[in-house]
N, C-alpha and C positions, 0 to 999 in steps of 0.2 A: 694606414695608421690605426693602431688599435687603441683601446681605452687604457689609461694609466691605472695604477693600482688604487690611487686615492681620488681620482677624478673621472668623471664620465664625459665623453665627447657629446656635445649637443649638436654641433654641426662641424664638418670638416671645412678647411679652407679648400675650396673646390677649384681645381685646375684642369678638370676634364672637359675643356671647352672644344667646340667645333669652330673652325674659322668663321663660319657664318654668324655665330653667336658669341664671339670672343668678348664683345663689349658688355655682356651680361656677367662676366667673370672678372675681368681686369681691363684696365685701359691706361693709356699714356699718350703723350704728345711726342711723336717720333721726330718732329721738326726741331725739337730742342737740340738733339745731337745727331740727327740724321741717321739714327740707328734704331733697331727694333728689339723689343723684348720677344724672345722666341721660346715657345713651349715645345720641348722635345718629346720623343716617343715614351719616355718614362714619366711624363707629366711633371717635369721639373722646368721651372720658368727661369730662363737666363736673362739677366738684366744688365746691360752694358753700363760701364762707369759713366756717371753724369746723368743717367736717366732716372726719372721718378715714375714709378708704377703705382697706380692707386687701385685699391680693392673697394672703392666707393661704388659698388655695383649691386645689381639685384641679387645675385646668388652668393656674394661674399660679404654683404652687410649682415650684421647680427641685429635683428629687429627685437631689441630688448623690451620694447613696449608690449609686444605680444607675449613673449616668454614670461616676463615678470608679472603681467596681469592675469594670465590664464593658466599658469603652471606654478609649481612649488619651487621654482628656481629662484635663488636670491643672490648667489655669488657666481661670477663668471670670470674666467681667466682666458686671455688670448695667448695662444702658444704658436710661435712661428719658428720653423726650422730653416735657417739660412746659411749661406756660405759666401765669404768675400768680405767686403768692408763697406759700411754705410750706416744708415739710420732707419729705424722703424718707428713710425709715429701713429698713434691711435687717436681717432677723432670721434666726437659725438655730436649728433644733432637732435635736439628735442623740439617739440612743437612750439615752445615758448620763444625760442630765439635762434640766433645764428649758430654756425658750426664753431666748436672750440676744441682745443687740444686736450686730450686726456693725459697722455704721457708719451715721452720720447725715449727710445733706448738705442744705443749704438751696438753694432756688431762688428767684429774684426777677427776673422779666423780663416785659415786655409782649409779647415775641416768643418763639417756641418756643426752649427751652433744653434742652441735653442734659446729663444728670447721669449720671456713671459711678461705680460702686462695685465694687471688686475683691473677688472671692470666692476665697480661697486654701484649699488643702487643709490647709496647716499654719499655724495661727494662733498657735502658741506654747502653746495649751492642749491638754490631752489629750481628744480626742474622736474618734469615728468619723464619717465623712461622713453627713449626715442630709438635712434638707430646709431650703431657704432660700426666703424670700419678702420682699416689701417692702410698706410702707404709705405712703400719701400723706396728709399732714395739711395741709390748706389753711388758711393764715392769711387770705388774700383769695381770691376766686373764682379757680379754677384749671381747667386743662384737661390731661388726660393724653392725649397724642396717639398714643403708641405706645411701643415699647421691645423689648428682646430680651435674652436670655442668650447671651453670645458667648464664643468662645475663640480664643486666638492659636495653639493647637495645630493642626497640619496633619493633616487626615484623608485618607483614600484617595479617589481619583476613581472612583466606582462608577456603573454604569448599571443601573437597576432596572426590572424589569417589574412591572406590576400585573395580577393574574389575577382576573377576576370570572366566577364560574360563574352563568349566567343560566337561569332557567326561568319564563317567563310572568310576569315582574314588571317589565315595561317602565316603569311609572311610578316605581318605586323607582330603577331603573337610570338613567333620565333625570335624576333629581335628583342622583345620584352624579356623573354626567358634567358636569352643569351646575355643581355645586359646584367641581369641578376647573377648569373653564373660568374661573370667576370668581376663582380664586386663582392668579395667574401665578407667584407664588413657590413654589407647589406643583407646578404643571403642568410647569415647566421642569426639575424634578428627575426626572420620569418619562420614561424612555427609550422605553417601550413599554407599551401597555395592551391586553391580550388579553381580549376578551369571548367566552367560550365559551358559545354559545347552544344549549340543548338543548330549547327549546320552540318556539313559533310563530316563524317566521323574521321578521327585520326588517333594516333597513339603518340606517346611522349617522344619516341625516337624520331618521329616525323618532324617534330619541332626542335628538339634539343638532342641531336645524336651524341652518344657517349656522355650523357649527363652523369656527373659524379654521384655515387650512390647516396651520399648523405643529403644531396639536394633532391634527387629523383624520389627518394622515399617520402619526401614532404610535399610532393606534387600529386594531386588527385584530379583525374579527368572524369567529369560527370557528363554522360551523354543523355540528352533529353530532347523532346520535340521542341520546335520553335515556339517559345512562350514570350518572345519579345525581350527587350532589355530588362523590363520589370521582372519577368519570370526567371531570367538568367541570374540577375543579381540577388533576387530573393532566395533562390535555391542556395546560393553561397552563404547568405545570411542564416538560412535555416540550418545548413550543415555546421556552421559555426556555433549556433545555439546547441546543437546536439552533442558537440564535442566538449566535454567537461574540462579539458585541459586549456582550451582557448579562452582568452579574456577580452580580446579586441579584434576588430576587423577593419580592413581597408578595401574599398571598391576601386577597380581600375577598368577603364574601357579597353577593348582589345585593339583599337586602332590608334593608340597614342604612341608618341615617341617618348619613352620613359627617361626621366632624369633620375638616375639611381640614387644620387645623393639625397634627392627629395624624399625618396622612399625611406632612407635611413632617418632623415630628420622627422618624418611623420611618425615613425614608431617611437623615436625618442621623445618627441613632443607629447605623445599619448601616455608615455610612462611617467611623465611629470604633471600632466594636465589635471585640472580640477575635475571632480566627479561630474559636474554639470556641463562639460565642454565636449562638443564634437568638432572635429577639425575638417576643413575643406582645403583642397589644393587649388591653386590658381590654374587657369587654363590659358596657356600661351598659344598664339596663332601659328599653326604649322606652316602656313603659307607665308606669313610675315613673322619669322621666328623671334624677332626682338620686340614684338608687340604683345601686350597683355590683352587677351580677348575679354576676359572678365575675372574678377575676384569675388565670386559669389554674386548673388542677385537679391534685390529687394522687390517686393510685390507692390504694384500700384494699388493703393488702398481702395480705389473705386472699382477697378475691373480685375484686380488680382492677376494682372499680367506681369511677368518678370521684367525688371529693369536692371541690366547688368551694371555692376559696380566697377569703376575704372575701365570702362569699355575702350579698347584699342589704345591704351596708354603706352606710349613709347618708352620702353624700359632702358634703352641704351643711353638715354639722357639722365644723368644723375639727379638733375633738378626735379625730374618727375617722381623720383623715389620719395620725395617729401609728401606725396599723397598718402603714404602708408604711416606717416606720423600720427594721423588721425584715424582711429579705429572705427570704421563704419559698421553698424550692425547690419546683418543680412538675414534674410528669411530662409534661404536655402542655398546649398552648394551643389552643383551638378555632380553626377557620379563618375565623371572622368577620373576623379580622385576625391574620395570622401571616406571618412572613417570615424571610429569612436569605440567606446566601451560596449561590450556585449550587453551590459545592463540597459543600454538604450533600447535594444530590441526586446528585452524582457519587460521593460516598463511601457513602451509605446506600441509594441507589436510590430508585425511584419508590414512591408509596404502594401499599399492598396493595389489589388489586381487590376491592371490597366493595359497590359501589353507594351505600350510605348507612350512617351510624351506626357509629362506631368507627374509621373510617379515620384520623381525626386522632389518636386515642388510640394506635393501633398505630404510626403514624409517629413520634409523640413518644417512645414507648418505644424505637423502633429507632434514632433519631438519638442518643438518650442512650447507647445501647450503642456507638455509634461515637464517643463522646467529646464530643458537643455538648450544651450546656446551654441550655434554653429559659428566657428571662428575660421575665416580664411587667412592662413598664415603666409605672409610674404617670404619668398625664398623656398617655398615648397610648391612645386608646380610640375605640370607635364605639358608637352606640346600636343595639340589636338586639332584635327581638321576643323576649320571654322564653319559655323552653321550656314553661312551664305554659300558654301559649297555642297553641304550635305542634304539640306531639306528638300523633300519631294512634295508634290501637290497633296498627296493623300494624308500627310501629317496633320493637315487642318482638321480633319474629322476627329482625330484623337485629342488634339488640343482643345477643341470646343467641348466634346463630350466629357473629358476628364476634368476640365476646369469647372464646368457646371456641377459635376459630382463633388469636387473639392469644396466649392462654395456652399453646396447644400450640407455637406458633412460638418464644416467648420464655421459656417456663418460669416466668413470674411468676404469682403467685396460688397458691391451694391448691385442688385439685380437690374435696376433700371439703367445704370451705367453700362453694365455688361450687354444688355439688349441694344442700347444705342450703338455700342461698338460693333456688335454682330450685324446690325442693320447697315452700318457704314460699309463693312467688309462685303456683305452680300450685294449691296447696291453697286459698289465699285466693280466687283467681279462680273456682275450681270452686264454692266456697261462695256466691259472688255470682252463680252461673250465667253467668259470663263464659266460656262454652265456646270462643268464638273465640280468646280470649287463651290458653287452655290448648292449643288446636290450634296456635297460633303457636309455642309453646315446643316442642311435639312435633315440628313440621316443622323447626325450627331445629336441634334435636339430630340429627334424622334426616339432614338435609342435611350437617351437619358430619361425621357418621360416613361419609358417602359419599365424602369426600375432596376433593381440589383442584378437581375438575370442578364441584362444587357450592359449595365455599367461596369460591373465587376467581372469582366471577362479578360482572360489573358491568353487565349488561343489566338491563332492568326485568322480566325474566321472573319473578323471585322476587316482585317487587311485585305483579304481576298475579295470581300464585297466591295471595298473601295476601288480596287483595281478594275473590277467589272464596271463600276460606275465611271471610272476614268475612260475606259474603252467606249462606253456608250455615249457619254456626254462631252468627252474631251475633244481637243482640236485634232486636225488631221495633219500628219507629217507629209511635207511635200519635198520634191527633189531639190529645188533651188529657191533662192529668194526672189526670183522674177526680176522686176524692174529695179535696177541698182539705185535709182534716184529715189531717195526716201522722201515721203511727203512731209512738207513742213507745215507747221501750224500757223498759218497766216490768214489774214482777211477775216471772213465770217467765222472761221474755225476758232479764232481767239475768243469767241463768245463762250466757248466751252471751258470756262474757268469756274472757280468756286461759286461766285454769285449766281451764275446761270445754270448751275448743276441741276437743281430741281426741275427747271424748265426742260433741260435736255433729257432728263430721266423720263419725264412724262411723254416727250416727243418720241422717244425710242419705243415706248409701249404702244403708241397709236399709229405711228407712221408706217406705211407699208415697206416691205423689203424691196430695194431697187437693185436691179442687176445691170451689168455692163459697165459699172464704174471701175476706174483703175484701182487695183489692189495695192494699198500702201505697204511697204516693208519697213518694219520698225525694230528698235531694240528696246529692252526693258527700261532703259533710261529715258527714252522718248515716250514710252507708254506710262508716264508718271501720273499719279492721281491729280485730278483737277486740271489736267491738260489733255482732255479727251477730244477725239475727233468724231464727227458724225459719219461713221462709215458702216457699211453693211458687212464687210469682211476685211481682214488685214492679215498680214504675215508677220510673224515674230521670230527674230533670230535669237536663239539661246546662246549666251556667251560661253557657257561651260564647254560645249562640244561643237558649236557652230551649226547645229541642226535648225531647220526652219519648219515652223508650224503655222497652219492656217486656221484662223478663228472666223466662224460665220455667225452672223446674227440670225436668231430664230425667235421671232416675235411670239409665236404660240407657246413655245417652251418657256420663254422668259415670263410670260403672263402666268402660266401654270405654276412655275416655281415660286413666283412672288405670292400667289394666293396661298400655296401650301406653307410657305415660310411665315407669313403673317398669322395664319391660323395656329401654327405651332407656337409662335410667340405668345398668343393669347392664352393657350393652355399652359405655357411655362409660367406666366405671371400668376395664374390661379393655383398651380400645384407646387411651385418652387419651395423646397425646404420642408415639405410636409410628407406627402405620400410617394413622391417620385423616387426617392431613395430611402429605403427603410434603414434608418441609422442603426437599429439594433442588430442588423445583419452585417454591418459594415466593418467595424473594428473589433479585433485586430486581424481577422481573416486567417488566423492560424489553421483552423480546421479546413477552410477552403483550400489553402495552399497544400496541406498534407494530402488532401484528396487529389489535387492536380498532380502532385509529385508521385503519388502512389506509394507513400512511405508509411501510412498508418498514423493513428493518433498517438504520437509519442511524447508530445510536449504539452505543458499546461497552458491554457489560455491566459492572456493578460486580463486586466480589468475591462469590464464591458464599456462599450462606446459611450454610454450615458455619462460616465465619469468625466469625460473630456469634452463633450459637446453641450453640456448643460441640460441634457434631457432627463 
């Protein structure tokens, strides 16, 4: 469905559902008539007579509160193309009160008929903009052919780049490009697609055989060494800055399941959005596809750790959509889908060189200091593998190093609170004989204290060092789980709870290692904090692949790591925020990135770091 001559489509009535996610698009009670609404191959929804189908769903609600507050959209019209006989009813829900009817229109035609309902900001009643949707109640068999939420307001003519950071996930990437090819209403809105490849080389024909010329000409594959997610996305941002025709950018992970209508909505949202707005796409759980993993995140003010907003909200339940009636401010949005005006990059600079983990957090904090607000828009989302499936042990190093760097640069968080949290993590992992994790924390603090040459690094050198530490200090993989009878925490072992934790910790440091004891086999759920057992070794079953790893207590190593850790914490308290990271070299890192990319000094630096750090 294309845009009309006098109106612009803000979002289509989306009928491109998969059976597993149908309830995110439309729903009905089949028990009413014992008949089903069926979506055919042409994405036309057949509604049997007597059945009521509601579009009171995540992808087909129009969240006017977000559009009216953060864009220049003022007038909206719902247009639905139907065939048959029945009634279309539009409803609104605002944060102040219950659901009420906006308007009801009848349809009666053997041929496709267009029904239009105007949605105004001012209805004569006192309310704040909320959420609007429509229902189709079929008197006789009907067909919903399509529709859209449109506006007569004029937006800006923007040219958007899509930046995809790729690393050996060609099957995912091919599906993303194929989805774009099959959606011409989306494809024509994308001025450029930068695929920054940091893995095995490929050409476009490997991903999208027979790509139409008008699409292929807008896809540019950039080959570079593995600079992590940070280096991949930053290269795409940099290329966007270099192209004078481009005005906006959108970042996409290479391992997402793309919702192409969301890409259309994102570009349209940016064409109307206020100058100080960056948008964020919601992350849906690829494993539980009707669940919202997060809608952006807020930072804990004490330790600057992300707290996901609306974490694991079940979107199939319309009642849960009321959560979006209140617009919660966020500190950053992950780069599975994030975008905004090129002016954000010109004002705030390029991301902090960091290889992986925390680059999106620091960038979100920095653009906020430059006056930009990140807005996670409901109905704009992608499916992404949840973090409980993705994270590896070595991520901890980058999380600690980059968070300390961010705190030093921006002065957010409280160092004493951060140290308390680090000490808890270190102590817990030492109790579990996770000495590789303890070593990652030690190395992260040590590299932070060495300053910019170690903090602002985006090569995979740090990753290789962590893999070597994992091999040296990590557990040993064993062939099987051994005794199938898992040790239960009973009797004296129940003393190993939170009140007895300090005593148990000291006991582990002085008690000798005993051999010949039965080796318990545990699962991560049984190895929960504050439910520790006094054992010298144990086996852990990893739920992801069923592998079994043996952890052995090493008193000498544990003492040595503890001494080094505490010494580093004392140094951290003395030097934090002063000489550890030279702020004058930190922002905006344009010269550093150009040197990394080998493209030469082509762009002008943004304002120095002192302008935004108070130095």
